[in-house]
Backbone atoms as SQL, in Angstrom:
CREATE TABLE atoms (id INTEGER PRIMARY KEY, chain TEXT, resi INTEGER, resn TEXT, atom TEXT, x REAL, y REAL, z REAL);
INSERT INTO atoms VALUES
  (1, 'A', 1, 'LEU', 'N', -59.601, 51.633, 44.043),
  (2, 'A', 1, 'LEU', 'CA', -60.861, 52.255, 43.463),
  (3, 'A', 1, 'LEU', 'C', -60.549, 52.411, 41.734),
  (4, 'A', 2, 'LYS', 'N', -59.395, 52.547, 41.613),
  (5, 'A', 2, 'LYS', 'CA', -58.987, 52.155, 40.112),
  (6, 'A', 2, 'LYS', 'C', -59.419, 51.039, 39.487),
  (7, 'A', 3, 'GLU', 'N', -59.294, 49.926, 39.919),
  (8, 'A', 3, 'GLU', 'CA', -59.786, 48.716, 39.503),
  (9, 'A', 3, 'GLU', 'C', -61.256, 48.788, 39.387),
  (10, 'A', 4, 'GLN', 'N', -62.040, 49.270, 40.066),
  (11, 'A', 4, 'GLN', 'CA', -63.517, 49.565, 39.937),
  (12, 'A', 4, 'GLN', 'C', -63.939, 50.069, 38.937),
  (13, 'A', 5, 'GLU', 'N', -63.393, 51.361, 38.412),
  (14, 'A', 5, 'GLU', 'CA', -63.511, 52.146, 37.408),
  (15, 'A', 5, 'GLU', 'C', -63.765, 51.497, 35.919),
  (16, 'A', 6, 'SER', 'N', -62.965, 50.567, 35.654),
  (17, 'A', 6, 'SER', 'CA', -63.010, 50.068, 34.260),
  (18, 'A', 6, 'SER', 'C', -64.117, 49.308, 34.410),
  (19, 'A', 7, 'LYS', 'N', -64.825, 48.802, 35.189),
  (20, 'A', 7, 'LYS', 'CA', -65.943, 47.847, 35.873),
  (21, 'A', 7, 'LYS', 'C', -67.163, 48.747, 35.640),
  (22, 'A', 8, 'LEU', 'N', -67.291, 49.932, 35.888),
  (23, 'A', 8, 'LEU', 'CA', -68.889, 50.702, 36.006),
  (24, 'A', 8, 'LEU', 'C', -69.274, 50.868, 34.715),
  (25, 'A', 9, 'ASP', 'N', -70.386, 50.577, 34.671),
  (26, 'A', 9, 'ASP', 'CA', -71.393, 50.684, 33.501),
  (27, 'A', 9, 'ASP', 'C', -71.967, 51.816, 33.396),
  (28, 'A', 10, 'VAL', 'N', -72.199, 52.694, 32.100),
  (29, 'A', 10, 'VAL', 'CA', -72.887, 53.781, 32.204),
  (30, 'A', 10, 'VAL', 'C', -74.330, 53.697, 32.458),
  (31, 'A', 11, 'ASN', 'N', -74.926, 52.828, 32.647),
  (32, 'A', 11, 'ASN', 'CA', -76.305, 52.400, 32.848),
  (33, 'A', 11, 'ASN', 'C', -76.806, 51.597, 33.905),
  (34, 'A', 12, 'THR', 'N', -75.722, 51.870, 35.037),
  (35, 'A', 12, 'THR', 'CA', -75.763, 50.987, 36.064),
  (36, 'A', 12, 'THR', 'C', -77.346, 51.423, 37.003),
  (37, 'A', 13, 'ARG', 'N', -77.713, 50.263, 37.388),
  (38, 'A', 13, 'ARG', 'CA', -79.366, 50.422, 37.938),
  (39, 'A', 13, 'ARG', 'C', -78.914, 50.036, 39.263),
  (40, 'A', 14, 'ALA', 'N', -78.120, 49.387, 40.062),
  (41, 'A', 14, 'ALA', 'CA', -78.215, 49.299, 41.344),
  (42, 'A', 14, 'ALA', 'C', -76.439, 49.330, 41.878),
  (43, 'A', 15, 'ILE', 'N', -76.425, 50.058, 43.069),
  (44, 'A', 15, 'ILE', 'CA', -75.004, 50.148, 43.426),
  (45, 'A', 15, 'ILE', 'C', -75.100, 49.796, 44.939),
  (46, 'A', 16, 'VAL', 'N', -74.116, 49.053, 45.384),
  (47, 'A', 16, 'VAL', 'CA', -73.938, 48.929, 46.796),
  (48, 'A', 16, 'VAL', 'C', -72.403, 49.532, 46.927),
  (49, 'A', 17, 'ALA', 'N', -72.199, 50.582, 48.062),
  (50, 'A', 17, 'ALA', 'CA', -70.882, 51.132, 48.240),
  (51, 'A', 17, 'ALA', 'C', -70.849, 51.849, 49.418),
  (52, 'A', 18, 'THR', 'N', -69.689, 52.354, 49.821),
  (53, 'A', 18, 'THR', 'CA', -69.605, 52.929, 51.149),
  (54, 'A', 18, 'THR', 'C', -69.621, 54.413, 50.760),
  (55, 'A', 19, 'PRO', 'N', -70.190, 55.396, 51.298),
  (56, 'A', 19, 'PRO', 'CA', -69.969, 56.895, 50.964),
  (57, 'A', 19, 'PRO', 'C', -68.854, 57.509, 50.597),
  (58, 'A', 20, 'SER', 'N', -67.739, 57.073, 51.221),
  (59, 'A', 20, 'SER', 'CA', -66.355, 57.687, 50.641),
  (60, 'A', 20, 'SER', 'C', -65.975, 56.906, 49.114),
  (61, 'A', 21, 'GLY', 'N', -66.098, 55.939, 48.841),
  (62, 'A', 21, 'GLY', 'CA', -65.981, 55.338, 47.622),
  (63, 'A', 21, 'GLY', 'C', -66.940, 55.900, 46.591),
  (64, 'A', 22, 'LEU', 'N', -68.450, 55.879, 46.768),
  (65, 'A', 22, 'LEU', 'CA', -69.168, 56.294, 46.023),
  (66, 'A', 22, 'LEU', 'C', -68.686, 57.922, 45.632),
  (67, 'A', 23, 'LEU', 'N', -68.674, 58.745, 46.384),
  (68, 'A', 23, 'LEU', 'CA', -68.008, 60.320, 46.333),
  (69, 'A', 23, 'LEU', 'C', -66.861, 60.147, 45.701),
  (70, 'A', 24, 'HIS', 'N', -65.919, 59.129, 45.640),
  (71, 'A', 24, 'HIS', 'CA', -64.717, 59.234, 44.915),
  (72, 'A', 24, 'HIS', 'C', -65.019, 58.971, 43.468),
  (73, 'A', 25, 'HIS', 'N', -65.928, 58.057, 43.081),
  (74, 'A', 25, 'HIS', 'CA', -66.301, 57.626, 41.912),
  (75, 'A', 25, 'HIS', 'C', -67.079, 58.933, 40.985),
  (76, 'A', 26, 'ILE', 'N', -68.200, 59.428, 42.211),
  (77, 'A', 26, 'ILE', 'CA', -68.700, 60.811, 41.546),
  (78, 'A', 26, 'ILE', 'C', -67.574, 61.884, 41.189),
  (79, 'A', 27, 'ASP', 'N', -66.895, 62.349, 42.226),
  (80, 'A', 27, 'ASP', 'CA', -65.830, 63.193, 41.835),
  (81, 'A', 27, 'ASP', 'C', -64.799, 63.037, 40.555),
  (82, 'A', 28, 'SER', 'N', -64.536, 61.918, 40.564),
  (83, 'A', 28, 'SER', 'CA', -63.527, 61.379, 39.286),
  (84, 'A', 28, 'SER', 'C', -64.248, 61.140, 38.058),
  (85, 'A', 29, 'SER', 'N', -65.725, 61.444, 38.067),
  (86, 'A', 29, 'SER', 'CA', -66.700, 61.518, 36.745),
  (87, 'A', 29, 'SER', 'C', -66.736, 59.944, 36.182),
  (88, 'A', 30, 'SER', 'N', -66.025, 59.007, 36.753),
  (89, 'A', 30, 'SER', 'CA', -66.124, 57.460, 36.411),
  (90, 'A', 30, 'SER', 'C', -67.436, 56.704, 36.863),
  (91, 'A', 31, 'LEU', 'N', -68.473, 57.567, 37.533),
  (92, 'A', 31, 'LEU', 'CA', -69.739, 57.012, 37.511),
  (93, 'A', 31, 'LEU', 'C', -70.845, 58.153, 37.719),
  (94, 'A', 32, 'SER', 'N', -71.901, 57.672, 37.006),
  (95, 'A', 32, 'SER', 'CA', -72.894, 58.807, 36.923),
  (96, 'A', 32, 'SER', 'C', -74.173, 58.071, 37.399),
  (97, 'A', 33, 'LEU', 'N', -74.737, 58.758, 38.489),
  (98, 'A', 33, 'LEU', 'CA', -75.951, 58.204, 39.435),
  (99, 'A', 33, 'LEU', 'C', -77.084, 58.482, 38.471),
  (100, 'A', 34, 'GLN', 'N', -77.462, 58.947, 37.311),
  (101, 'A', 34, 'GLN', 'CA', -78.669, 59.425, 36.865),
  (102, 'A', 34, 'GLN', 'C', -79.697, 58.102, 36.421),
  (103, 'A', 35, 'SER', 'N', -79.052, 56.882, 36.106),
  (104, 'A', 35, 'SER', 'CA', -79.856, 55.888, 35.927),
  (105, 'A', 35, 'SER', 'C', -80.165, 54.923, 36.980),
  (106, 'A', 36, 'VAL', 'N', -79.458, 55.130, 38.288),
  (107, 'A', 36, 'VAL', 'CA', -79.459, 54.566, 39.448),
  (108, 'A', 36, 'VAL', 'C', -80.950, 54.387, 39.712),
  (109, 'A', 37, 'SER', 'N', -81.464, 53.163, 40.121),
  (110, 'A', 37, 'SER', 'CA', -82.622, 53.026, 40.824),
  (111, 'A', 37, 'SER', 'C', -82.692, 52.392, 42.214),
  (112, 'A', 38, 'PHE', 'N', -81.699, 51.648, 42.588),
  (113, 'A', 38, 'PHE', 'CA', -81.323, 51.101, 43.792),
  (114, 'A', 38, 'PHE', 'C', -79.986, 51.724, 44.255),
  (115, 'A', 39, 'LEU', 'N', -79.815, 52.062, 45.669),
  (116, 'A', 39, 'LEU', 'CA', -78.427, 52.733, 46.048),
  (117, 'A', 39, 'LEU', 'C', -78.348, 52.025, 47.779),
  (118, 'A', 40, 'VAL', 'N', -77.513, 51.294, 48.047),
  (119, 'A', 40, 'VAL', 'CA', -77.142, 50.725, 49.179),
  (120, 'A', 40, 'VAL', 'C', -76.079, 51.372, 49.642),
  (121, 'A', 41, 'ILE', 'N', -76.196, 52.136, 50.647),
  (122, 'A', 41, 'ILE', 'CA', -74.910, 52.715, 51.553),
  (123, 'A', 41, 'ILE', 'C', -74.927, 51.758, 52.586),
  (124, 'A', 42, 'ASP', 'N', -73.547, 50.957, 52.462),
  (125, 'A', 42, 'ASP', 'CA', -72.834, 50.290, 53.476),
  (126, 'A', 42, 'ASP', 'C', -72.047, 51.102, 54.216),
  (127, 'A', 43, 'GLU', 'N', -72.059, 50.338, 55.826),
  (128, 'A', 43, 'GLU', 'CA', -71.012, 51.052, 56.802),
  (129, 'A', 43, 'GLU', 'C', -71.502, 52.594, 57.051),
  (130, 'A', 44, 'ALA', 'N', -72.985, 52.763, 57.009),
  (131, 'A', 44, 'ALA', 'CA', -73.660, 54.120, 57.110),
  (132, 'A', 44, 'ALA', 'C', -73.232, 54.506, 58.551),
  (133, 'A', 45, 'ASP', 'N', -73.046, 53.912, 59.545),
  (134, 'A', 45, 'ASP', 'CA', -72.762, 54.154, 60.956),
  (135, 'A', 45, 'ASP', 'C', -71.364, 54.750, 61.050),
  (136, 'A', 46, 'LEU', 'N', -70.419, 54.716, 60.197),
  (137, 'A', 46, 'LEU', 'CA', -69.328, 55.276, 60.088),
  (138, 'A', 46, 'LEU', 'C', -69.659, 56.980, 59.518),
  (139, 'A', 47, 'MET', 'N', -70.455, 57.092, 58.828),
  (140, 'A', 47, 'MET', 'CA', -70.500, 58.271, 58.257),
  (141, 'A', 47, 'MET', 'C', -71.086, 59.374, 59.535),
  (142, 'A', 48, 'VAL', 'N', -72.233, 58.603, 60.482),
  (143, 'A', 48, 'VAL', 'CA', -72.567, 59.213, 61.652),
  (144, 'A', 48, 'VAL', 'C', -71.212, 59.786, 62.517),
  (145, 'A', 49, 'SER', 'N', -70.582, 58.451, 62.834),
  (146, 'A', 49, 'SER', 'CA', -69.597, 58.790, 63.493),
  (147, 'A', 49, 'SER', 'C', -68.409, 59.876, 63.343),
  (148, 'A', 50, 'LEU', 'N', -68.097, 59.861, 61.932),
  (149, 'A', 50, 'LEU', 'CA', -67.140, 61.185, 61.261),
  (150, 'A', 50, 'LEU', 'C', -67.903, 62.285, 60.919),
  (151, 'A', 51, 'GLU', 'N', -69.206, 62.264, 61.470),
  (152, 'A', 51, 'GLU', 'CA', -69.708, 63.563, 61.093),
  (153, 'A', 51, 'GLU', 'C', -69.978, 63.973, 59.673),
  (154, 'A', 52, 'CYS', 'N', -70.394, 63.213, 58.982),
  (155, 'A', 52, 'CYS', 'CA', -70.339, 63.287, 57.430),
  (156, 'A', 52, 'CYS', 'C', -71.570, 63.632, 56.821),
  (157, 'A', 53, 'GLY', 'N', -72.485, 64.192, 57.466),
  (158, 'A', 53, 'GLY', 'CA', -73.796, 64.554, 56.881),
  (159, 'A', 53, 'GLY', 'C', -73.681, 65.312, 55.772),
  (160, 'A', 54, 'LYS', 'N', -72.720, 66.000, 55.460),
  (161, 'A', 54, 'LYS', 'CA', -72.859, 66.955, 54.163),
  (162, 'A', 54, 'LYS', 'C', -72.399, 66.016, 53.057),
  (163, 'A', 55, 'GLU', 'N', -71.378, 65.004, 53.181),
  (164, 'A', 55, 'GLU', 'CA', -71.079, 63.935, 52.191),
  (165, 'A', 55, 'GLU', 'C', -72.491, 63.398, 51.922),
  (166, 'A', 56, 'MET', 'N', -73.443, 62.989, 52.678),
  (167, 'A', 56, 'MET', 'CA', -74.484, 62.114, 52.285),
  (168, 'A', 56, 'MET', 'C', -75.364, 63.058, 51.546),
  (169, 'A', 57, 'LYS', 'N', -75.511, 64.426, 51.923),
  (170, 'A', 57, 'LYS', 'CA', -76.390, 65.168, 51.283),
  (171, 'A', 57, 'LYS', 'C', -75.866, 65.297, 49.801),
  (172, 'A', 58, 'ASP', 'N', -74.369, 65.464, 49.454),
  (173, 'A', 58, 'ASP', 'CA', -73.769, 65.444, 48.328),
  (174, 'A', 58, 'ASP', 'C', -74.165, 64.149, 47.480),
  (175, 'A', 59, 'ILE', 'N', -74.422, 63.176, 47.967),
  (176, 'A', 59, 'ILE', 'CA', -74.411, 61.914, 47.241),
  (177, 'A', 59, 'ILE', 'C', -75.966, 62.071, 46.715),
  (178, 'A', 60, 'LEU', 'N', -76.922, 62.679, 47.664),
  (179, 'A', 60, 'LEU', 'CA', -78.431, 63.002, 47.342),
  (180, 'A', 60, 'LEU', 'C', -78.691, 63.722, 46.171),
  (181, 'A', 61, 'ARG', 'N', -77.776, 64.634, 45.850),
  (182, 'A', 61, 'ARG', 'CA', -77.719, 65.851, 44.949),
  (183, 'A', 61, 'ARG', 'C', -77.533, 65.118, 43.480),
  (184, 'A', 62, 'TYR', 'N', -76.844, 63.784, 43.407),
  (185, 'A', 62, 'TYR', 'CA', -76.632, 63.258, 42.032),
  (186, 'A', 62, 'TYR', 'C', -77.633, 62.011, 42.012),
  (187, 'A', 63, 'LEU', 'N', -78.234, 61.833, 42.951),
  (188, 'A', 63, 'LEU', 'CA', -79.594, 60.506, 42.627),
  (189, 'A', 63, 'LEU', 'C', -80.857, 61.117, 42.014),
  (190, 'A', 64, 'PRO', 'N', -81.314, 60.324, 41.239),
  (191, 'A', 64, 'PRO', 'CA', -82.602, 60.636, 40.733),
  (192, 'A', 64, 'PRO', 'C', -83.582, 60.800, 42.059),
  (193, 'A', 65, 'THR', 'N', -84.734, 61.421, 41.662),
  (194, 'A', 65, 'THR', 'CA', -85.663, 61.445, 43.069),
  (195, 'A', 65, 'THR', 'C', -86.507, 60.035, 43.243),
  (196, 'A', 66, 'THR', 'N', -86.564, 59.216, 42.147),
  (197, 'A', 66, 'THR', 'CA', -87.200, 58.107, 42.164),
  (198, 'A', 66, 'THR', 'C', -86.348, 56.682, 42.822),
  (199, 'A', 67, 'CYS', 'N', -85.049, 57.112, 43.025),
  (200, 'A', 67, 'CYS', 'CA', -83.976, 56.232, 43.526),
  (201, 'A', 67, 'CYS', 'C', -84.613, 55.660, 44.751),
  (202, 'A', 68, 'GLN', 'N', -84.500, 54.196, 45.001),
  (203, 'A', 68, 'GLN', 'CA', -84.696, 53.687, 46.423),
  (204, 'A', 68, 'GLN', 'C', -83.430, 53.590, 47.060),
  (205, 'A', 69, 'LYS', 'N', -83.414, 54.331, 48.285),
  (206, 'A', 69, 'LYS', 'CA', -82.100, 54.161, 49.199),
  (207, 'A', 69, 'LYS', 'C', -82.319, 53.512, 50.223),
  (208, 'A', 70, 'ILE', 'N', -81.124, 52.758, 50.379),
  (209, 'A', 70, 'ILE', 'CA', -81.216, 51.827, 51.761),
  (210, 'A', 70, 'ILE', 'C', -79.794, 52.222, 52.433),
  (211, 'A', 71, 'ILE', 'N', -79.907, 52.386, 53.711),
  (212, 'A', 71, 'ILE', 'CA', -78.618, 52.611, 54.564),
  (213, 'A', 71, 'ILE', 'C', -78.619, 51.235, 55.508),
  (214, 'A', 72, 'VAL', 'N', -77.197, 50.831, 55.537),
  (215, 'A', 72, 'VAL', 'CA', -77.176, 49.603, 56.149),
  (216, 'A', 72, 'VAL', 'C', -76.153, 49.984, 57.391),
  (217, 'A', 73, 'SER', 'N', -76.422, 49.419, 58.624),
  (218, 'A', 73, 'SER', 'CA', -75.256, 49.712, 59.673),
  (219, 'A', 73, 'SER', 'C', -75.715, 48.613, 60.767),
  (220, 'A', 74, 'ALA', 'N', -74.254, 48.099, 61.246),
  (221, 'A', 74, 'ALA', 'CA', -74.268, 47.328, 62.163),
  (222, 'A', 74, 'ALA', 'C', -74.553, 47.818, 63.607),
  (223, 'A', 75, 'ILE', 'N', -74.455, 49.162, 63.728),
  (224, 'A', 75, 'ILE', 'CA', -74.497, 49.783, 65.004),
  (225, 'A', 75, 'ILE', 'C', -76.154, 50.218, 65.224),
  (226, 'A', 76, 'PRO', 'N', -76.968, 50.205, 65.529),
  (227, 'A', 76, 'PRO', 'CA', -78.493, 50.556, 65.594),
  (228, 'A', 76, 'PRO', 'C', -78.505, 51.754, 66.071),
  (229, 'A', 77, 'GLY', 'N', -78.065, 52.365, 66.936),
  (230, 'A', 77, 'GLY', 'CA', -78.408, 53.714, 67.588),
  (231, 'A', 77, 'GLY', 'C', -78.072, 54.742, 66.856),
  (232, 'A', 78, 'GLU', 'N', -76.958, 54.561, 65.837),
  (233, 'A', 78, 'GLU', 'CA', -76.164, 55.495, 65.033),
  (234, 'A', 78, 'GLU', 'C', -77.199, 56.043, 63.811),
  (235, 'A', 79, 'MET', 'N', -78.241, 55.560, 63.704),
  (236, 'A', 79, 'MET', 'CA', -78.993, 55.797, 62.417),
  (237, 'A', 79, 'MET', 'C', -80.082, 56.839, 62.379),
  (238, 'A', 80, 'GLU', 'N', -80.304, 57.506, 63.490),
  (239, 'A', 80, 'GLU', 'CA', -81.690, 58.236, 63.463),
  (240, 'A', 80, 'GLU', 'C', -81.024, 59.785, 62.663),
  (241, 'A', 81, 'ARG', 'N', -80.108, 60.138, 62.807),
  (242, 'A', 81, 'ARG', 'CA', -79.428, 61.364, 62.040),
  (243, 'A', 81, 'ARG', 'C', -79.533, 61.236, 60.418),
  (244, 'A', 82, 'LEU', 'N', -78.963, 60.065, 59.866),
  (245, 'A', 82, 'LEU', 'CA', -78.841, 59.800, 58.757),
  (246, 'A', 82, 'LEU', 'C', -79.896, 59.393, 58.076),
  (247, 'A', 83, 'LYS', 'N', -81.244, 58.740, 58.656),
  (248, 'A', 83, 'LYS', 'CA', -82.333, 58.557, 58.228),
  (249, 'A', 83, 'LYS', 'C', -83.155, 59.904, 58.009),
  (250, 'A', 84, 'ARG', 'N', -82.641, 60.851, 58.904),
  (251, 'A', 84, 'ARG', 'CA', -83.565, 62.111, 58.389),
  (252, 'A', 84, 'ARG', 'C', -83.097, 63.109, 57.396),
  (253, 'A', 85, 'ILE', 'N', -81.728, 62.870, 57.157),
  (254, 'A', 85, 'ILE', 'CA', -80.827, 63.204, 56.042),
  (255, 'A', 85, 'ILE', 'C', -81.321, 62.608, 54.882),
  (256, 'A', 86, 'PHE', 'N', -81.454, 61.388, 54.603),
  (257, 'A', 86, 'PHE', 'CA', -80.927, 60.620, 53.689),
  (258, 'A', 86, 'PHE', 'C', -82.269, 59.939, 53.280),
  (259, 'A', 87, 'LEU', 'N', -83.273, 59.765, 54.104),
  (260, 'A', 87, 'LEU', 'CA', -84.456, 58.779, 53.545),
  (261, 'A', 87, 'LEU', 'C', -85.788, 59.497, 53.715),
  (262, 'A', 88, 'GLN', 'N', -86.915, 59.326, 52.898),
  (263, 'A', 88, 'GLN', 'CA', -88.164, 59.614, 53.150),
  (264, 'A', 88, 'GLN', 'C', -89.031, 58.721, 53.326),
  (265, 'A', 89, 'SER', 'N', -89.880, 58.635, 54.431),
  (266, 'A', 89, 'SER', 'CA', -90.739, 57.667, 54.771),
  (267, 'A', 89, 'SER', 'C', -90.102, 56.514, 55.097),
  (268, 'A', 90, 'PRO', 'N', -89.211, 56.355, 55.941),
  (269, 'A', 90, 'PRO', 'CA', -88.621, 55.131, 55.941),
  (270, 'A', 90, 'PRO', 'C', -88.860, 53.946, 56.690),
  (271, 'A', 91, 'SER', 'N', -88.769, 52.762, 56.407),
  (272, 'A', 91, 'SER', 'CA', -88.921, 51.511, 56.907),
  (273, 'A', 91, 'SER', 'C', -87.696, 51.231, 57.432),
  (274, 'A', 92, 'VAL', 'N', -88.012, 50.368, 58.866),
  (275, 'A', 92, 'VAL', 'CA', -86.595, 50.198, 59.479),
  (276, 'A', 92, 'VAL', 'C', -86.805, 48.437, 59.488),
  (277, 'A', 93, 'LEU', 'N', -85.846, 47.870, 59.306),
  (278, 'A', 93, 'LEU', 'CA', -85.922, 46.337, 59.186),
  (279, 'A', 93, 'LEU', 'C', -84.465, 45.984, 60.325),
  (280, 'A', 94, 'LYS', 'N', -84.907, 45.678, 61.425),
  (281, 'A', 94, 'LYS', 'CA', -84.113, 45.173, 62.695),
  (282, 'A', 94, 'LYS', 'C', -83.742, 43.780, 62.626),
  (283, 'A', 95, 'LEU', 'N', -82.536, 43.186, 62.321),
  (284, 'A', 95, 'LEU', 'CA', -82.481, 41.984, 62.404),
  (285, 'A', 95, 'LEU', 'C', -81.691, 41.544, 63.535),
  (286, 'A', 96, 'GLN', 'N', -82.209, 40.313, 64.167),
  (287, 'A', 96, 'GLN', 'CA', -81.543, 39.835, 65.466),
  (288, 'A', 96, 'GLN', 'C', -81.519, 38.626, 65.375),
  (289, 'A', 97, 'GLU', 'N', -80.346, 38.065, 65.858),
  (290, 'A', 97, 'GLU', 'CA', -80.526, 36.576, 65.903),
  (291, 'A', 97, 'GLU', 'C', -81.025, 36.070, 67.484),
  (292, 'A', 98, 'ASP', 'N', -81.459, 34.748, 67.283),
  (293, 'A', 98, 'ASP', 'CA', -81.629, 34.207, 68.719),
  (294, 'A', 98, 'ASP', 'C', -80.874, 33.814, 69.504),
  (295, 'A', 99, 'THR', 'N', -80.707, 34.519, 70.600),
  (296, 'A', 99, 'THR', 'CA', -79.517, 34.558, 71.417),
  (297, 'A', 99, 'THR', 'C', -79.793, 33.286, 72.347),
  (298, 'A', 100, 'THR', 'N', -81.001, 32.824, 72.538),
  (299, 'A', 100, 'THR', 'CA', -81.317, 31.803, 73.346),
  (300, 'A', 100, 'THR', 'C', -80.685, 30.415, 73.368),
  (301, 'A', 101, 'THR', 'N', -80.496, 30.178, 72.161),
  (302, 'A', 101, 'THR', 'CA', -80.206, 28.659, 71.545),
  (303, 'A', 101, 'THR', 'C', -78.545, 28.906, 71.266),
  (304, 'A', 102, 'LYS', 'N', -77.791, 27.631, 71.485),
  (305, 'A', 102, 'LYS', 'CA', -76.615, 27.685, 71.026),
  (306, 'A', 102, 'LYS', 'C', -76.251, 26.916, 69.295),
  (307, 'A', 103, 'ASP', 'N', -77.463, 27.034, 68.835),
  (308, 'A', 103, 'ASP', 'CA', -77.542, 26.447, 67.464),
  (309, 'A', 103, 'ASP', 'C', -76.496, 27.177, 66.589),
  (310, 'A', 104, 'THR', 'N', -75.811, 26.443, 65.651),
  (311, 'A', 104, 'THR', 'CA', -75.048, 27.065, 64.996),
  (312, 'A', 104, 'THR', 'C', -75.410, 27.075, 63.402),
  (313, 'A', 105, 'VAL', 'N', -76.871, 26.937, 63.333),
  (314, 'A', 105, 'VAL', 'CA', -77.678, 26.996, 62.268),
  (315, 'A', 105, 'VAL', 'C', -77.721, 28.902, 61.918),
  (316, 'A', 106, 'LEU', 'N', -77.311, 28.949, 60.666),
  (317, 'A', 106, 'LEU', 'CA', -77.538, 30.548, 59.965),
  (318, 'A', 106, 'LEU', 'C', -79.030, 30.806, 59.873),
  (319, 'A', 107, 'ASN', 'N', -79.364, 31.762, 60.386),
  (320, 'A', 107, 'ASN', 'CA', -80.526, 32.172, 60.331),
  (321, 'A', 107, 'ASN', 'C', -80.938, 33.246, 58.896),
  (322, 'A', 108, 'ASP', 'N', -82.186, 32.895, 58.253),
  (323, 'A', 108, 'ASP', 'CA', -82.442, 33.708, 57.149),
  (324, 'A', 108, 'ASP', 'C', -83.311, 34.725, 57.548),
  (325, 'A', 109, 'PHE', 'N', -82.995, 35.954, 57.049),
  (326, 'A', 109, 'PHE', 'CA', -84.171, 37.361, 57.284),
  (327, 'A', 109, 'PHE', 'C', -84.571, 37.825, 56.114),
  (328, 'A', 110, 'TYR', 'N', -85.866, 37.965, 55.795),
  (329, 'A', 110, 'TYR', 'CA', -86.199, 38.617, 54.780),
  (330, 'A', 110, 'TYR', 'C', -87.635, 39.480, 55.028),
  (331, 'A', 111, 'MET', 'N', -87.911, 40.356, 54.041),
  (332, 'A', 111, 'MET', 'CA', -89.160, 40.949, 54.050),
  (333, 'A', 111, 'MET', 'C', -90.214, 40.714, 52.957),
  (334, 'A', 112, 'PRO', 'N', -91.379, 40.146, 53.224),
  (335, 'A', 112, 'PRO', 'CA', -92.310, 40.034, 52.257),
  (336, 'A', 112, 'PRO', 'C', -92.701, 41.164, 51.470),
  (337, 'A', 113, 'VAL', 'N', -92.625, 40.978, 50.004),
  (338, 'A', 113, 'VAL', 'CA', -93.352, 42.148, 49.413),
  (339, 'A', 113, 'VAL', 'C', -94.287, 41.873, 48.429),
  (340, 'A', 114, 'PHE', 'N', -95.138, 42.601, 48.552),
  (341, 'A', 114, 'PHE', 'CA', -96.522, 42.153, 47.847),
  (342, 'A', 114, 'PHE', 'C', -96.410, 42.414, 46.308),
  (343, 'A', 115, 'ARG', 'N', -96.939, 41.838, 45.284),
  (344, 'A', 115, 'ARG', 'CA', -96.776, 41.890, 44.004),
  (345, 'A', 115, 'ARG', 'C', -97.495, 43.421, 43.806),
  (346, 'A', 116, 'LYS', 'N', -98.467, 43.925, 44.162),
  (347, 'A', 116, 'LYS', 'CA', -98.658, 45.448, 43.866),
  (348, 'A', 116, 'LYS', 'C', -97.761, 46.788, 44.207),
  (349, 'A', 117, 'ASP', 'N', -96.680, 46.094, 44.998),
  (350, 'A', 117, 'ASP', 'CA', -95.526, 46.981, 45.516),
  (351, 'A', 117, 'ASP', 'C', -94.335, 46.819, 44.514),
  (352, 'A', 118, 'LYS', 'N', -94.408, 45.824, 43.781),
  (353, 'A', 118, 'LYS', 'CA', -93.269, 45.659, 42.811),
  (354, 'A', 118, 'LYS', 'C', -93.192, 46.395, 41.475),
  (355, 'A', 119, 'ASP', 'N', -94.301, 46.864, 41.385),
  (356, 'A', 119, 'ASP', 'CA', -94.617, 47.856, 39.731),
  (357, 'A', 119, 'ASP', 'C', -94.175, 49.289, 40.385);
């Protein structure tokens, strides 16, 4: 994490991090979340299995209320508790590849966003 500290910008707008890595940077004062507009918490399912709801609440205290938060998990059933703690009016995007074919083609997943929702 020391290597990351030198690359952090004071006016960071978007962050992708694991909760433990993010809390390390917050605790060491190497990162301020005041200007963050988008936060993606990766491996959020680990936070559920490790009973780390308090850490997630700690992260929320440092975020602007207007910050868009995204939590990512490879384990679908683990997210309900974190959604209640961390998200307001969440949208859920479930990605599932077609398992009926043996194609080796990579699937693209996307969610359309209307122009009015971009402002």
